[in-house]
C-alpha positions as CSV (number, residue, x, y, z in Angstrom):
1,M,75.4,-58.7,38.5
2,L,73.2,-55.4,39.3
3,N,75.0,-52.9,42.0
4,A,73.1,-50.5,44.5
5,K,74.8,-47.3,44.6
6,I,73.6,-44.6,46.8
7,T,72.8,-41.2,44.6
8,G,71.3,-39.0,47.1
9,T,70.9,-37.8,50.2
10,G,68.6,-35.5,52.0
11,S,67.1,-34.8,56.0
12,Y,65.1,-32.4,58.0
13,L,65.1,-30.9,61.9
14,P,62.5,-29.2,62.7
15,E,62.9,-26.1,64.2
16,K,62.6,-26.0,67.8
17,I,65.6,-26.8,70.0
18,V,65.2,-27.9,73.4
19,S,68.4,-27.6,75.2
20,N,69.3,-29.6,78.4
21,K,68.7,-26.6,80.5
22,D,65.3,-26.8,79.6
23,F,64.9,-30.1,81.4
24,E,66.0,-28.5,84.4
25,S,63.3,-26.7,85.6
26,F,61.1,-30.4,85.9
27,L,63.3,-32.9,86.8
28,D,66.3,-33.8,88.6
29,T,69.0,-32.9,86.6
30,S,71.4,-30.7,84.6
31,D,73.2,-29.2,81.7
32,E,76.1,-30.9,83.2
33,W,75.1,-33.8,84.1
34,I,73.3,-35.2,80.6
35,F,76.2,-33.8,78.5
36,A,78.7,-36.0,80.6
37,R,76.8,-38.9,80.6
38,T,75.9,-38.8,77.0
39,G,77.5,-36.1,74.7
40,I,74.2,-34.1,74.2
41,K,73.8,-30.4,74.4
42,Q,70.4,-29.9,72.4
43,R,67.7,-32.0,70.6
44,H,65.4,-30.9,67.2
45,V,61.6,-31.6,68.8
46,I,58.7,-32.1,66.1
47,A,55.6,-29.0,65.8
48,D,52.4,-30.2,66.9
49,N,51.1,-30.3,62.8
50,E,54.2,-32.7,61.8
51,T,54.8,-36.2,62.0
52,S,57.0,-38.3,61.0
53,S,55.4,-39.2,57.3
54,S,56.0,-35.0,57.0
55,M,58.9,-34.6,57.6
56,A,60.2,-37.7,55.5
57,E,58.7,-35.9,52.6
58,I,61.4,-33.1,53.2
59,A,63.6,-35.3,53.5
60,A,63.3,-37.5,50.4
61,T,62.5,-34.6,48.3
62,R,65.8,-32.9,49.5
63,A,67.0,-36.9,48.7
64,M,66.0,-36.9,45.3
65,Q,66.8,-33.4,44.0
66,A,69.9,-34.6,44.8
67,A,69.7,-37.7,42.4
68,G,68.2,-35.8,40.2
69,V,65.1,-38.2,39.8
70,V,61.3,-37.3,39.8
71,A,58.7,-39.2,42.1
72,N,57.6,-41.2,39.1
73,D,61.0,-42.2,38.7
74,I,60.4,-44.5,42.5
75,D,59.8,-47.8,42.2
76,L,60.2,-48.7,46.0
77,I,60.1,-47.6,49.1
78,I,61.0,-47.8,52.5
79,V,61.0,-46.0,55.7
80,A,62.4,-47.0,58.6
81,T,60.8,-45.4,62.0
82,S,59.4,-46.5,65.4
83,S,56.8,-44.0,65.8
84,P,54.4,-43.8,62.9
85,D,51.8,-41.8,62.3
86,R,49.7,-44.4,62.3
87,V,49.5,-48.1,63.1
88,F,48.5,-48.7,59.7
89,P,48.5,-47.6,57.0
90,S,52.0,-47.5,56.9
91,T,54.7,-44.2,57.1
92,A,55.8,-45.7,54.0
93,C,52.4,-45.8,52.4
94,L,51.8,-41.9,53.6
95,L,54.9,-41.1,52.0
96,Q,53.6,-42.7,48.6
97,A,50.4,-40.1,49.0
98,R,52.2,-36.8,49.8
99,L,54.8,-37.5,46.6
100,K,52.6,-38.5,44.7
101,I,54.3,-41.7,44.0
102,N,51.8,-44.4,42.1
103,D,51.8,-47.9,41.7
104,C,55.1,-48.7,44.0
105,A,55.7,-51.2,46.9
106,A,55.9,-48.8,50.4
107,F,56.3,-50.4,53.3
108,D,57.8,-49.9,56.5
109,V,60.6,-51.3,58.3
110,Q,60.6,-52.0,62.2
111,A,63.8,-52.0,63.6
112,A,64.3,-49.5,66.4
113,C,67.3,-47.4,66.0
114,S,68.8,-50.0,63.9
115,G,65.4,-49.2,61.3
116,F,67.6,-47.3,58.6
117,I,70.3,-50.2,58.3
118,Y,68.1,-52.7,58.2
119,A,66.0,-50.8,55.0
120,L,69.4,-50.4,53.5
121,G,70.2,-54.1,53.5
122,I,66.5,-54.7,52.0
123,A,66.2,-52.0,49.6
124,H,70.1,-53.7,48.5
125,Q,68.5,-56.8,48.3
126,F,65.6,-55.8,46.0
127,I,67.9,-54.1,44.0
128,K,70.4,-57.0,43.1
129,A,67.1,-59.3,42.2
130,G,66.1,-57.1,39.6
131,G,62.7,-56.0,42.0
132,A,63.4,-52.7,41.6
133,K,66.0,-50.0,40.4
134,K,65.0,-46.7,42.1
135,A,64.4,-47.0,45.8
136,L,63.6,-44.5,48.3
137,V,65.0,-45.3,52.0
138,I,64.5,-43.4,55.1
139,G,64.4,-43.1,58.6
140,S,61.9,-41.2,60.5
141,E,61.3,-40.7,64.0
142,A,58.7,-38.5,66.0
143,N,60.7,-40.0,69.5
144,S,59.5,-36.7,71.7
145,R,55.6,-38.5,71.2
146,I,56.6,-41.6,73.1
147,L,58.5,-40.4,76.0
148,D,58.3,-40.1,79.1
149,Y,58.8,-36.8,80.6
150,S,58.9,-37.4,84.3
151,D,62.0,-40.5,83.4
152,R,65.6,-38.9,82.8
153,S,66.8,-42.0,81.7
154,T,65.4,-41.8,78.1
155,C,63.4,-38.1,77.3
156,V,66.8,-35.9,78.0
157,I,68.5,-38.4,75.2
158,F,66.1,-39.1,72.1
159,G,65.4,-36.4,69.5
160,D,63.0,-36.2,66.3
161,G,64.2,-35.6,62.8
162,S,64.3,-37.6,59.9
163,G,67.0,-38.5,57.1
164,A,66.6,-40.4,53.5
165,V,69.1,-41.3,50.5
166,V,68.3,-42.6,47.4
167,L,69.0,-45.8,46.2
168,E,69.8,-46.7,42.3
169,A,70.6,-50.1,40.1
170,S,74.0,-49.3,39.1
171,E,77.0,-50.5,37.4
172,E,79.3,-49.2,39.9
173,V,80.0,-50.7,43.4
174,G,78.1,-48.9,45.8
175,I,76.8,-50.9,48.7
176,L,79.4,-53.3,49.0
177,S,78.0,-55.5,52.0
178,T,75.3,-55.1,54.1
179,H,75.0,-57.3,57.8
180,L,72.0,-57.7,59.9
181,H,71.7,-59.6,63.5
182,S,69.2,-59.7,66.1
183,D,68.9,-61.4,69.8
184,G,65.8,-61.3,71.2
185,E,66.7,-62.5,74.4
186,Y,67.1,-58.6,75.6
187,Q,63.7,-57.1,74.7
188,D,62.9,-56.5,78.3
189,L,65.6,-53.9,78.8
190,L,64.8,-51.2,75.7
191,Y,60.8,-51.6,74.7
192,I,58.0,-49.8,74.4
193,N,54.2,-51.3,74.8
194,N,51.9,-51.8,72.7
195,P,49.4,-49.2,73.2
196,I,46.7,-51.3,71.9
197,K,46.8,-53.9,74.2
198,D,49.2,-53.1,76.8
199,Q,48.4,-49.6,77.7
200,K,44.1,-51.0,78.3
201,Q,45.4,-54.3,80.0
202,H,48.1,-53.0,82.3
203,G,47.2,-49.4,82.6
204,E,50.5,-48.0,81.4
205,Q,51.0,-45.6,78.3
206,A,53.2,-46.7,75.9
207,F,56.4,-45.1,76.6
208,M,59.9,-45.8,76.1
209,R,61.5,-47.6,78.8
210,M,65.3,-47.9,78.9
211,Q,67.7,-49.6,80.9
212,G,70.6,-47.8,80.2
213,N,73.5,-49.0,81.9
214,D,72.8,-52.8,80.5
215,V,72.1,-51.3,77.1
216,Y,75.3,-49.6,77.2
217,K,77.3,-53.0,77.7
218,V,75.6,-55.2,75.4
219,A,75.5,-52.4,72.4
220,V,79.9,-51.9,73.0
221,K,80.8,-56.0,73.2
222,T,78.2,-56.3,69.6
223,L,79.5,-53.2,67.7
224,G,82.8,-54.4,68.2
225,R,82.1,-57.7,66.6
226,I,79.9,-56.3,63.3
227,V,83.1,-54.2,62.7
228,D,85.2,-56.8,62.5
229,E,82.8,-59.0,60.3
230,T,82.3,-56.2,58.3
231,L,86.3,-56.0,57.6
232,E,86.6,-59.5,57.0
233,S,83.3,-60.2,55.1
234,N,85.0,-57.3,52.5
235,G,88.8,-58.6,52.8
236,L,89.6,-54.9,54.0
237,R,91.7,-53.9,56.9
238,K,90.5,-50.9,59.3
239,S,92.8,-48.7,57.4
240,D,90.8,-48.9,54.4
241,V,87.6,-47.5,55.8
242,D,87.7,-43.6,55.1
243,W,84.9,-42.6,57.3
244,L,82.7,-44.1,60.2
245,I,79.3,-43.2,61.0
246,P,77.2,-44.6,63.6
247,H,74.6,-44.8,65.6
248,Q,74.4,-41.0,67.0
249,A,73.2,-43.1,70.8
250,N,76.4,-42.3,73.3
251,I,79.3,-40.4,72.5
252,R,81.4,-43.2,74.6
253,I,80.1,-45.7,72.3
254,I,81.2,-44.0,69.6
255,S,84.0,-43.8,70.9
256,S,84.5,-47.5,71.7
257,V,83.3,-48.1,68.3
258,A,86.1,-45.6,66.7
259,K,88.6,-47.1,68.9
260,R,88.2,-50.4,67.2
261,L,89.0,-49.0,64.1
262,E,91.9,-47.8,64.8
263,M,90.3,-44.3,63.5
264,P,90.3,-40.8,65.0
265,M,87.1,-39.0,66.1
266,S,88.3,-36.5,62.8
267,K,87.2,-39.3,60.5
268,V,83.9,-40.0,62.6
269,V,80.7,-37.8,61.6
270,V,79.3,-36.7,65.2
271,T,76.1,-34.9,65.6
272,I,75.0,-36.0,68.3
273,E,75.8,-32.9,71.0
274,N,73.3,-30.9,68.4
275,Q,70.5,-33.6,67.6
276,G,70.3,-35.8,70.5
277,N,69.5,-39.7,69.4
278,T,67.3,-39.2,66.4
279,S,66.8,-43.2,66.3
280,S,66.5,-44.8,63.5
281,A,67.2,-41.3,61.6
282,S,70.4,-40.8,63.3
283,V,72.4,-42.8,60.4
284,P,70.9,-41.0,57.7
285,L,71.2,-37.0,59.1
286,A,74.8,-37.6,59.8
287,L,75.7,-38.8,56.1
288,D,74.1,-36.0,54.8
289,L,75.3,-34.1,56.7
290,A,78.9,-34.9,56.0
291,V,78.2,-35.4,52.3
292,R,76.5,-31.9,51.9
293,D,79.1,-30.0,54.3
294,G,81.7,-32.0,51.5
295,R,83.4,-34.7,54.2
296,I,82.6,-37.5,52.5
297,K,83.5,-37.3,48.5
298,K,82.8,-39.9,45.9
299,G,84.7,-42.5,45.6
300,E,85.3,-43.0,50.0
301,I,84.2,-45.7,51.7
302,V,82.1,-45.2,54.7
303,L,81.2,-47.9,57.3
304,M,77.2,-47.2,58.8
305,E,76.6,-49.3,61.7
306,A,73.6,-48.9,64.7
307,F,72.2,-50.8,67.4
308,G,68.8,-50.6,69.2
309,G,65.9,-52.7,70.8
310,G,65.5,-55.7,70.2
311,F,68.0,-56.1,70.1
312,V,68.6,-55.1,66.7
313,W,72.3,-54.1,65.5
314,G,73.4,-54.4,61.6
315,S,76.1,-51.9,59.7
316,A,76.2,-51.5,56.0
317,L,80.0,-50.7,53.9
318,V,78.9,-47.9,51.4
319,K,81.1,-47.0,48.1
320,M,80.3,-43.7,47.6
């Protein structure tokens, strides 16, 4: 059976940085209030001439360079995003054109903050089935364009960015397993209205809406369960996991998952303080950072997990 292995990582963060103090001039909030509740100090925000696809192009190019592959080697592109350039064509198709990759499958996955884990799981199945040999898997988000800047429960949390991996067919073990779940009963706790229909019908702009306390409670319980499921599926103990790369939603959620794994925070890749919640981009952004700074080494076992609106959640256990 073919295996799928991550052979290259890449990322991109916009140049503009917005600090917590920047919100104090127009919101009833403070640097201390935001940091105490989220663990966030700053976030990156795209420029007017940037989009999800333009950020994805940079992240993907860096991942391909790291993997030693060129555009014509890629035979599958999957982009996870909740902030696409257009309703259609997909951001993956727009990225395909930017990279000058012709005649391969390219499509988007919309699974909110779990999008990259979902996209990785799909690409994994493509490769195992022989449907692809070299895939680009990307999470890219222009969250700043779907935020209501009068709503402090959302606008202080999210940032922009893009992360990418190259996933290749290999005789070596790479992705050990992926686990994907959802429960639409929670749809009204975290959502964005459809700008085509709901905005015109209800007169409300298509901004992100979130019931933060309720989301937090479900996320903590759900992510704890998926950690157990992932380890049990692979016959591993908690001590077998070398690194945890969680979705960067909230430092308290991250800490609770680490505690479930009995893992010190020194073995958890945390980027939320300087990047905020970059939705589907947060896991690949953190992965690229830890690979490039030398923390994550070849042969180590990495657990990636995420939770987002839907609710959708998932995990991927990977041998680097």
